[in-house]
VODRENDREN-155116 format. One record per residue (C-alpha): residue number from 1; residue in three letters; x, y, z. Coordinates in Angstrom, 3 decimals. Layout:
N
<volo NUM, "ala", <X, Y, Z>> ...
This chain:
301
<volo 1, "unk", <-10.330, -35.049, 71.511>> <volo 2, "unk", <-7.106, -34.052, 69.775>> <volo 3, "unk", <-8.683, -34.813, 66.414>> <volo 4, "unk", <-11.801, -32.815, 67.292>> <volo 5, "unk", <-9.697, -29.853, 68.434>> <volo 6, "unk", <-7.734, -29.988, 65.165>> <volo 7, "unk", <-10.959, -29.953, 63.118>> <volo 8, "unk", <-12.329, -27.066, 65.153>> <volo 9, "unk", <-9.066, -25.166, 64.587>> <volo 10, "unk", <-9.277, -25.694, 60.831>> <volo 11, "unk", <-12.917, -24.564, 60.753>> <volo 12, "unk", <-11.999, -21.463, 62.767>> <volo 13, "unk", <-9.197, -20.579, 60.324>> <volo 14, "unk", <-11.499, -21.043, 57.333>> <volo 15, "unk", <-14.142, -18.810, 58.886>> <volo 16, "unk", <-11.519, -16.198, 59.761>> <volo 17, "unk", <-10.114, -16.149, 56.211>> <volo 18, "unk", <-13.618, -15.952, 54.742>> <volo 19, "unk", <-14.405, -12.989, 56.974>> <volo 20, "unk", <-11.210, -11.191, 55.983>> <volo 21, "unk", <-11.871, -11.793, 52.276>> <volo 22, "unk", <-15.446, -10.545, 52.616>> <volo 23, "unk", <-14.227, -7.360, 54.323>> <volo 24, "unk", <-11.603, -6.806, 51.617>> <volo 25, "unk", <-14.178, -7.262, 48.867>> <volo 26, "unk", <-16.594, -4.939, 50.621>> <volo 27, "unk", <-13.901, -2.284, 51.005>> <volo 28, "unk", <-12.973, -2.636, 47.331>> <volo 29, "unk", <-16.602, -2.407, 46.316>> <volo 30, "unk", <-17.198, 0.503, 48.645>> <volo 31, "unk", <-14.072, 2.201, 47.302>> <volo 32, "unk", <-15.257, 1.735, 43.725>> <volo 33, "unk", <-18.559, 3.303, 44.685>> <volo 34, "unk", <-16.730, 6.330, 46.025>> <volo 35, "unk", <-14.833, 6.778, 42.733>> <volo 36, "unk", <-17.137, 9.133, 40.879>> <volo 37, "unk", <-16.868, 9.562, 37.099>> <volo 38, "unk", <-14.864, 12.585, 36.002>> <volo 39, "unk", <-14.525, 14.261, 32.607>> <volo 40, "unk", <-11.086, 14.576, 31.052>> <volo 41, "unk", <-10.177, 17.913, 29.443>> <volo 42, "unk", <-11.443, 18.292, 25.882>> <volo 43, "unk", <-12.220, 20.928, 23.253>> <volo 44, "unk", <-15.599, 22.594, 23.791>> <volo 45, "unk", <-15.722, 24.452, 20.464>> <volo 46, "unk", <-14.819, 22.764, 17.148>> <volo 47, "unk", <-15.181, 23.828, 13.519>> <volo 48, "unk", <-15.352, 21.621, 10.423>> <volo 49, "unk", <-15.798, 22.181, 6.715>> <volo 50, "unk", <-18.897, 20.856, 4.947>> <volo 51, "unk", <-18.216, 17.283, 3.835>> <volo 52, "unk", <-15.568, 16.511, 6.443>> <volo 53, "unk", <-15.864, 13.926, 9.216>> <volo 54, "unk", <-16.560, 15.708, 12.515>> <volo 55, "unk", <-15.203, 14.306, 15.775>> <volo 56, "unk", <-16.689, 15.495, 19.076>> <volo 57, "unk", <-14.536, 14.227, 21.942>> <volo 58, "unk", <-15.870, 13.018, 25.289>> <volo 59, "unk", <-13.517, 11.226, 27.691>> <volo 60, "unk", <-14.670, 10.009, 31.118>> <volo 61, "unk", <-12.627, 8.316, 33.832>> <volo 62, "unk", <-14.147, 5.866, 36.375>> <volo 63, "unk", <-17.240, 5.340, 34.240>> <volo 64, "unk", <-17.884, 1.900, 35.756>> <volo 65, "unk", <-21.278, 0.454, 34.775>> <volo 66, "unk", <-22.681, 3.812, 33.717>> <volo 67, "unk", <-23.323, 4.817, 30.110>> <volo 68, "unk", <-22.413, 7.798, 27.952>> <volo 69, "unk", <-25.358, 9.542, 26.276>> <volo 70, "unk", <-24.974, 11.911, 23.298>> <volo 71, "unk", <-27.728, 14.274, 22.218>> <volo 72, "unk", <-28.222, 17.503, 20.343>> <volo 73, "unk", <-29.512, 20.268, 22.608>> <volo 74, "unk", <-31.860, 21.408, 19.819>> <volo 75, "unk", <-33.496, 17.975, 19.549>> <volo 76, "unk", <-35.578, 16.005, 22.018>> <volo 77, "unk", <-34.395, 12.482, 21.190>> <volo 78, "unk", <-30.977, 11.103, 22.115>> <volo 79, "unk", <-28.445, 10.217, 19.417>> <volo 80, "unk", <-26.453, 7.459, 21.152>> <volo 81, "unk", <-26.393, 5.505, 24.404>> <volo 82, "unk", <-23.091, 3.762, 24.947>> <volo 83, "unk", <-22.076, 2.459, 21.517>> <volo 84, "unk", <-25.687, 2.032, 20.356>> <volo 85, "unk", <-26.908, 4.604, 17.786>> <volo 86, "unk", <-30.599, 5.577, 17.826>> <volo 87, "unk", <-30.477, 7.772, 14.711>> <volo 88, "unk", <-30.580, 5.465, 11.706>> <volo 89, "unk", <-29.316, 7.707, 8.882>> <volo 90, "unk", <-25.774, 6.299, 9.020>> <volo 91, "unk", <-24.099, 9.643, 9.696>> <volo 92, "unk", <-23.550, 9.096, 13.425>> <volo 93, "unk", <-21.319, 6.594, 15.191>> <volo 94, "unk", <-19.367, 6.292, 18.437>> <volo 95, "unk", <-15.595, 5.877, 18.532>> <volo 96, "unk", <-14.686, 3.829, 21.604>> <volo 97, "unk", <-11.368, 1.929, 21.338>> <volo 98, "unk", <-10.896, -1.002, 23.700>> <volo 99, "unk", <-9.979, -0.019, 27.271>> <volo 100, "unk", <-10.256, 3.650, 26.359>> <volo 101, "unk", <-12.144, 6.355, 28.319>> <volo 102, "unk", <-13.160, 7.979, 25.003>> <volo 103, "unk", <-16.744, 7.819, 23.755>> <volo 104, "unk", <-16.338, 10.280, 20.875>> <volo 105, "unk", <-19.253, 11.173, 18.619>> <volo 106, "unk", <-18.400, 10.846, 14.912>> <volo 107, "unk", <-20.472, 12.575, 12.207>> <volo 108, "unk", <-19.587, 11.586, 8.645>> <volo 109, "unk", <-20.079, 14.003, 5.742>> <volo 110, "unk", <-21.025, 16.758, 8.156>> <volo 111, "unk", <-23.461, 19.399, 6.869>> <volo 112, "unk", <-24.603, 22.801, 8.109>> <volo 113, "unk", <-27.768, 21.363, 9.634>> <volo 114, "unk", <-25.557, 19.306, 11.964>> <volo 115, "unk", <-24.216, 22.489, 13.583>> <volo 116, "unk", <-25.278, 23.204, 17.152>> <volo 117, "unk", <-24.586, 22.400, 20.786>> <volo 118, "unk", <-24.056, 18.705, 21.589>> <volo 119, "unk", <-24.245, 17.298, 25.088>> <volo 120, "unk", <-22.170, 14.408, 26.403>> <volo 121, "unk", <-23.959, 13.118, 29.490>> <volo 122, "unk", <-23.151, 10.423, 32.069>> <volo 123, "unk", <-26.141, 8.327, 33.128>> <volo 124, "unk", <-26.153, 9.293, 36.815>> <volo 125, "unk", <-28.903, 10.475, 39.159>> <volo 126, "unk", <-27.326, 13.882, 39.461>> <volo 127, "unk", <-26.839, 15.883, 36.288>> <volo 128, "unk", <-23.360, 15.331, 34.904>> <volo 129, "unk", <-22.606, 16.524, 31.362>> <volo 130, "unk", <-20.458, 18.756, 29.171>> <volo 131, "unk", <-21.453, 20.801, 26.119>> <volo 132, "unk", <-19.558, 20.974, 22.832>> <volo 133, "unk", <-20.286, 23.587, 20.167>> <volo 134, "unk", <-20.068, 22.249, 16.610>> <volo 135, "unk", <-19.610, 24.813, 13.819>> <volo 136, "unk", <-19.910, 23.816, 10.157>> <volo 137, "unk", <-18.670, 26.230, 7.481>> <volo 138, "unk", <-18.198, 26.211, 3.708>> <volo 139, "unk", <-14.693, 25.318, 2.507>> <volo 140, "unk", <-12.663, 28.102, 0.863>> <volo 141, "unk", <-13.199, 28.150, -2.897>> <volo 142, "unk", <-9.550, 28.769, -3.708>> <volo 143, "unk", <-8.263, 25.969, -1.507>> <volo 144, "unk", <-8.780, 22.303, -2.198>> <volo 145, "unk", <-9.388, 20.189, 0.881>> <volo 146, "unk", <-6.934, 17.329, 0.703>> <volo 147, "unk", <-4.268, 15.820, 2.865>> <volo 148, "unk", <-0.545, 15.958, 2.345>> <volo 149, "unk", <1.004, 12.508, 2.438>> <volo 150, "unk", <4.448, 10.935, 2.675>> <volo 151, "unk", <5.272, 7.242, 2.271>> <volo 152, "unk", <8.693, 6.022, 3.388>> <volo 153, "unk", <10.547, 2.754, 3.846>> <volo 154, "unk", <13.409, 0.646, 2.506>> <volo 155, "unk", <13.512, 0.057, -1.261>> <volo 156, "unk", <15.553, -3.163, -1.068>> <volo 157, "unk", <14.977, -5.889, 1.533>> <volo 158, "unk", <16.771, -9.232, 1.894>> <volo 159, "unk", <14.478, -12.226, 1.646>> <volo 160, "unk", <13.313, -13.223, 5.131>> <volo 161, "unk", <13.805, -9.786, 6.627>> <volo 162, "unk", <10.916, -7.490, 7.600>> <volo 163, "unk", <9.293, -4.952, 5.267>> <volo 164, "unk", <8.402, -1.767, 7.162>> <volo 165, "unk", <6.556, 1.130, 5.505>> <volo 166, "unk", <5.305, 4.321, 7.137>> <volo 167, "unk", <2.444, 6.445, 5.739>> <volo 168, "unk", <2.013, 9.936, 7.203>> <volo 169, "unk", <-1.178, 11.792, 6.164>> <volo 170, "unk", <-1.787, 15.376, 7.320>> <volo 171, "unk", <-5.120, 17.164, 6.818>> <volo 172, "unk", <-5.771, 20.838, 6.142>> <volo 173, "unk", <-7.767, 21.369, 9.334>> <volo 174, "unk", <-8.092, 17.858, 10.810>> <volo 175, "unk", <-6.404, 14.505, 10.487>> <volo 176, "unk", <-7.801, 12.266, 7.704>> <volo 177, "unk", <-10.392, 9.834, 8.960>> <volo 178, "unk", <-8.509, 6.740, 7.788>> <volo 179, "unk", <-5.942, 5.332, 5.359>> <volo 180, "unk", <-5.885, 2.011, 3.493>> <volo 181, "unk", <-2.995, -0.093, 2.182>> <volo 182, "unk", <-2.996, -1.813, -1.227>> <volo 183, "unk", <-0.659, -4.245, -3.022>> <volo 184, "unk", <-1.167, -5.399, -6.624>> <volo 185, "unk", <-4.740, -4.073, -6.578>> <volo 186, "unk", <-5.747, -5.874, -3.376>> <volo 187, "unk", <-6.433, -4.251, -0.009>> <volo 188, "unk", <-4.027, -5.344, 2.722>> <volo 189, "unk", <-5.439, -6.411, 6.068>> <volo 190, "unk", <-3.697, -7.280, 9.331>> <volo 191, "unk", <-3.205, -11.047, 9.490>> <volo 192, "unk", <-1.642, -13.181, 12.213>> <volo 193, "unk", <-1.137, -16.130, 9.855>> <volo 194, "unk", <0.549, -14.030, 7.181>> <volo 195, "unk", <2.459, -12.037, 9.832>> <volo 196, "unk", <1.118, -8.692, 8.600>> <volo 197, "unk", <0.637, -5.890, 11.154>> <volo 198, "unk", <-1.038, -2.546, 10.389>> <volo 199, "unk", <-1.096, 0.146, 13.074>> <volo 200, "unk", <-2.732, 3.597, 13.059>> <volo 201, "unk", <-2.283, 6.607, 15.319>> <volo 202, "unk", <-4.276, 9.876, 15.242>> <volo 203, "unk", <-2.909, 13.197, 16.465>> <volo 204, "unk", <-5.458, 16.011, 16.673>> <volo 205, "unk", <-2.741, 18.524, 17.562>> <volo 206, "unk", <-0.721, 17.960, 14.379>> <volo 207, "unk", <-3.773, 16.998, 12.238>> <volo 208, "unk", <-1.916, 13.815, 11.337>> <volo 209, "unk", <-2.774, 10.161, 10.867>> <volo 210, "unk", <0.276, 7.887, 10.984>> <volo 211, "unk", <-0.097, 4.321, 9.726>> <volo 212, "unk", <2.606, 1.665, 9.547>> <volo 213, "unk", <2.642, -1.544, 7.522>> <volo 214, "unk", <4.935, -4.357, 8.657>> <volo 215, "unk", <5.454, -7.757, 6.998>> <volo 216, "unk", <7.512, -9.815, 9.436>> <volo 217, "unk", <9.161, -12.226, 6.951>> <volo 218, "unk", <9.460, -11.027, 3.385>> <volo 219, "unk", <9.179, -13.390, 0.424>> <volo 220, "unk", <10.022, -12.952, -3.243>> <volo 221, "unk", <6.322, -12.482, -4.059>> <volo 222, "unk", <6.263, -9.443, -1.765>> <volo 223, "unk", <8.233, -7.478, -4.362>> <volo 224, "unk", <6.164, -4.762, -6.022>> <volo 225, "unk", <4.446, -1.415, -5.545>> <volo 226, "unk", <2.694, -0.659, -2.251>> <volo 227, "unk", <0.030, 2.083, -2.117>> <volo 228, "unk", <-1.241, 4.146, 0.814>> <volo 229, "unk", <-4.596, 5.903, 0.198>> <volo 230, "unk", <-6.427, 8.273, 2.545>> <volo 231, "unk", <-10.193, 8.731, 2.755>> <volo 232, "unk", <-9.955, 11.925, 0.681>> <volo 233, "unk", <-8.254, 9.842, -2.070>> <volo 234, "unk", <-4.752, 11.208, -1.605>> <volo 235, "unk", <-2.418, 8.445, -2.836>> <volo 236, "unk", <1.273, 7.668, -2.475>> <volo 237, "unk", <3.168, 4.626, -3.787>> <volo 238, "unk", <6.434, 2.946, -2.835>> <volo 239, "unk", <8.343, 0.233, -4.719>> <volo 240, "unk", <9.930, -2.574, -2.682>> <volo 241, "unk", <12.278, -5.198, -4.111>> <volo 242, "unk", <12.944, -8.380, -2.138>> <volo 243, "unk", <16.471, -9.641, -2.889>> <volo 244, "unk", <17.153, -13.367, -3.135>> <volo 245, "unk", <19.730, -14.214, -0.496>> <volo 246, "unk", <21.181, -17.108, -2.564>> <volo 247, "unk", <21.980, -14.935, -5.587>> <volo 248, "unk", <23.398, -12.287, -3.299>> <volo 249, "unk", <25.729, -14.824, -1.658>> <volo 250, "unk", <26.800, -16.087, -5.093>> <volo 251, "unk", <27.628, -12.561, -6.181>> <volo 252, "unk", <29.569, -12.000, -2.958>> <volo 253, "unk", <31.528, -15.223, -3.562>> <volo 254, "unk", <32.504, -14.060, -7.054>> <volo 255, "unk", <33.778, -10.823, -5.580>> <volo 256, "unk", <35.788, -12.674, -2.918>> <volo 257, "unk", <37.464, -14.950, -5.521>> <volo 258, "unk", <38.393, -12.317, -8.022>> <volo 259, "unk", <36.093, -9.343, -8.139>> <volo 260, "unk", <32.917, -9.126, -10.195>> <volo 261, "unk", <32.184, -11.352, -13.171>> <volo 262, "unk", <32.871, -8.388, -15.453>> <volo 263, "unk", <36.308, -7.945, -13.866>> <volo 264, "unk", <37.096, -11.635, -14.356>> <volo 265, "unk", <36.013, -11.529, -18.007>> <volo 266, "unk", <38.196, -8.501, -18.566>> <volo 267, "unk", <41.208, -10.152, -16.998>> <volo 268, "unk", <40.696, -13.317, -19.060>> <volo 269, "unk", <40.559, -11.252, -22.257>> <volo 270, "unk", <43.695, -9.407, -21.195>> <volo 271, "unk", <45.527, -12.693, -20.562>> <volo 272, "unk", <44.416, -13.988, -23.984>> <volo 273, "unk", <45.750, -10.874, -25.674>> <volo 274, "unk", <49.058, -11.274, -23.829>> <volo 275, "unk", <49.365, -14.889, -25.026>> <volo 276, "unk", <48.694, -13.830, -28.622>> <volo 277, "unk", <51.282, -11.056, -28.334>> <volo 278, "unk", <53.925, -13.474, -27.058>> <volo 279, "unk", <53.157, -15.936, -29.847>> <volo 280, "unk", <53.480, -13.245, -32.527>> <volo 281, "unk", <56.758, -11.888, -31.122>> <volo 282, "unk", <58.545, -15.263, -30.861>> <volo 283, "unk", <57.041, -16.922, -33.989>> <volo 284, "unk", <60.267, -16.585, -36.162>> <volo 285, "unk", <62.376, -18.144, -33.435>> <volo 286, "unk", <59.972, -21.041, -33.151>> <volo 287, "unk", <60.060, -21.624, -36.922>> <volo 288, "unk", <63.911, -21.643, -36.951>> <volo 289, "unk", <64.072, -24.134, -34.084>> <volo 290, "unk", <61.562, -26.369, -35.848>> <volo 291, "unk", <63.654, -26.322, -39.071>> <volo 292, "unk", <66.899, -27.156, -37.238>> <volo 293, "unk", <65.185, -30.070, -35.558>> <volo 294, "unk", <64.139, -31.471, -38.935>> <volo 295, "unk", <67.688, -31.180, -40.390>> <volo 296, "unk", <69.244, -32.962, -37.438>> <volo 297, "unk", <67.146, -36.050, -38.273>> <volo 298, "unk", <68.854, -36.464, -41.710>> <volo 299, "unk", <72.459, -35.882, -40.576>> <volo 300, "unk", <74.695, -39.050, -40.689>> <volo 301, "unk", <75.427, -40.555, -37.332>> 
């Protein structure tokens, strides 16, 4: 009976725990159902020049399993659902970074016929959407549309230390769409094996795209000219020299012993000149001593 009571007690505890877990899951599920999607603040009126890349922002919290739908109010068909694009001309795409609430509509090489009211809609039973007005205008004739760019970083790096370069590209009205890194004519890509990390950060407020290039452990073959190029072909270059640690230690050792090699050569030449000067000054005395020594040999003993 004791064994049967023990088994019944265990079964009761298992059933009790299962019930508690089921209630917790139901409450979590019910709570997630009560969390309705909400739009984050965004710009509802944007203006771009012809030929630029337009970015229409739409950020939604608590989206869950629902989808974001983009469409032009002047057209019947939808443009995108989620990240899938229904318009096949290559101009449209959706920018949705991982774990981000943004489902931004991107229009490359925007033209005047793209202007209009765009709707970002959440796929819910009730109507839930925001409207964004896109204006497309001609660029000013007396002003070239290009980005200002700066490229900074150390010029000399000890072998084995990290190379860190920072490329800051600022657009006339909007941040450049992207920047690329090049070294010796080849495009640089992030690589775990080669310990290369490239990061990019957009700021719509400052119209800036900041990209950093980091090579964790520099080698001698990493010496050379690095190039940062934006999508509007603005280019900046930066020369990096990787210093051999062995030669640097050798040079430091020379300095510790007696200064630089040039200093040592100078001192050796100075000592040689001093020896020559002493020899010239005392040469007559040496000749006289040599003569007296010879005469002493022939004197009778």
